[in-house]
KOLPAZA-962839 format. One line per 4 residues: number of its first residue (from 1); their letters; for each residue x, y, z of C-alpha. Coordinates in nm, 3 decimals. Each point is the difference from the previous one (the first is absolute). Layout:
NUM) a) X,Y,Z ~ ...;
// end
This chain:
1) mklv) 1.043,5.364,1.317 ~ -0.321,0.164,-0.127 ~ -0.324,-0.181,0.124 ~ -0.195,0.021,-0.355;
5) lvfl) -0.324,-0.184,-0.022 ~ -0.210,-0.184,-0.242 ~ -0.105,-0.256,-0.172 ~ -0.213,0.168,-0.026;
9) ltas) 0.000,-0.039,-0.038 ~ -0.063,0.158,0.040 ~ 0.121,-0.116,0.004 ~ -0.167,0.026,-0.006;
13) vama) -0.080,-0.191,-0.051 ~ 0.023,0.139,-0.069 ~ 0.028,0.009,0.130 ~ -0.125,0.265,0.026;
17) lsvk) -0.057,-0.221,-0.056 ~ -0.180,0.211,0.277 ~ 0.248,0.197,0.154 ~ -0.292,0.252,0.086;
21) eskd) 0.000,-0.049,0.362 ~ 0.347,0.025,0.064 ~ 0.101,0.286,0.217 ~ 0.365,0.033,-0.202;
25) sddy) -0.131,-0.104,-0.388 ~ 0.079,0.328,-0.111 ~ 0.381,-0.089,0.084 ~ 0.017,-0.326,-0.202;
29) dvee) 0.154,-0.002,-0.320 ~ -0.194,-0.226,-0.152 ~ 0.154,0.024,-0.353 ~ 0.321,-0.121,0.198;
33) iisn) -0.180,-0.284,0.128 ~ -0.129,-0.132,-0.297 ~ 0.328,0.039,-0.216 ~ 0.194,-0.194,0.317;
37) rrll) -0.112,-0.342,0.046 ~ 0.197,-0.064,0.298 ~ -0.209,0.282,0.158 ~ -0.316,-0.093,-0.168;
41) lpyi) -0.019,-0.414,0.074 ~ 0.003,0.068,0.375 ~ -0.371,0.215,-0.019 ~ -0.101,-0.272,-0.210;
45) kcal) 0.084,-0.280,0.159 ~ -0.145,0.186,0.375 ~ -0.266,0.053,-0.230 ~ -0.053,-0.392,-0.064;
49) digk) 0.072,-0.084,0.361 ~ 0.304,-0.160,-0.138 ~ 0.262,0.238,0.151 ~ 0.059,0.237,0.292;
53) ctss) -0.179,0.317,0.014 ~ 0.121,0.291,0.065 ~ -0.253,0.287,0.145 ~ -0.025,0.159,-0.326;
57) gkdl) -0.029,-0.328,-0.144 ~ -0.285,-0.071,0.247 ~ -0.117,0.288,-0.091 ~ -0.097,-0.061,-0.372;
61) kdhi) -0.127,-0.384,0.054 ~ -0.288,0.157,0.237 ~ -0.096,0.217,-0.293 ~ 0.042,-0.192,-0.306;
65) resl) -0.344,-0.162,-0.001 ~ -0.126,0.336,0.004 ~ 0.202,0.147,-0.241 ~ -0.075,-0.258,-0.297;
69) ekdc) -0.413,0.040,0.141 ~ -0.013,0.380,0.047 ~ 0.276,0.089,-0.287 ~ 0.174,0.179,0.244;
73) anct) -0.286,0.266,0.047 ~ 0.103,0.147,0.345 ~ 0.386,0.046,-0.163 ~ 0.124,0.345,-0.010;
77) psqk) 0.127,0.122,-0.374 ~ 0.337,-0.123,0.068 ~ -0.103,-0.360,0.170 ~ -0.254,-0.082,-0.333;
81) kdse) 0.324,0.040,-0.202 ~ 0.212,-0.210,0.204 ~ -0.266,-0.261,0.016 ~ -0.058,0.056,-0.372;
85) lvfk) 0.390,-0.096,-0.047 ~ 0.022,-0.288,0.219 ~ -0.304,-0.156,-0.186 ~ 0.141,0.038,-0.333;
89) hlin) 0.337,-0.117,0.133 ~ -0.122,-0.323,0.126 ~ -0.250,-0.101,-0.246 ~ 0.305,0.045,-0.320;
93) kekd) 0.340,-0.059,0.205 ~ -0.117,-0.233,0.255 ~ -0.298,-0.213,-0.114 ~ 0.032,-0.292,0.249;
97) ywqq) -0.008,0.223,0.293 ~ -0.280,0.216,-0.145 ~ -0.218,-0.375,-0.046 ~ 0.128,-0.098,0.350;
101) likk) -0.155,0.324,0.154 ~ -0.311,0.019,-0.178 ~ -0.024,-0.358,0.072 ~ 0.004,0.069,0.371;
105) ydpe) -0.107,0.372,0.011 ~ -0.285,-0.047,-0.270 ~ -0.056,-0.408,-0.066 ~ -0.365,0.081,-0.199;
109) rqya) 0.191,0.204,-0.251 ~ -0.275,0.299,0.036 ~ 0.262,0.310,0.024 ~ 0.339,-0.145,-0.164;
113) pkye) -0.134,0.016,-0.399 ~ -0.072,0.362,0.036 ~ 0.366,0.061,0.105 ~ 0.135,-0.265,-0.283;
117) kkyl) -0.199,0.166,-0.281 ~ 0.090,0.355,0.102 ~ 0.392,-0.062,0.058 ~ 0.118,-0.331,-0.184;
121) gka) 0.263,0.083,-0.307 ~ 0.023,0.394,0.204 ~ 0.328,-0.082,0.189;
// end
């Protein structure tokens, strides 16, 4: 079974949330992950400390806060695109998980409003 990222994350959280630090991040099919909840949820649960983490999940989790704060500034162009896809998906399709991730990684809501304004309604 192909190992895939985000979320994203992304995912990526985003995802890509901040996949930027992953050596293999360009090998992940972020669109496949965010379109398949069965693949996405383990990454989200890892990031929230409510599920097991794969090595790519741990990598994602380690960089979520930095991605939110710096808008994926150190990402490659493809990683930045993936990050945007993950943020857009979470904000529009996984609102509860987005709120939980923000509560954990941006409790003062310093960065989340920027992404919400940019991506809300643009699923």
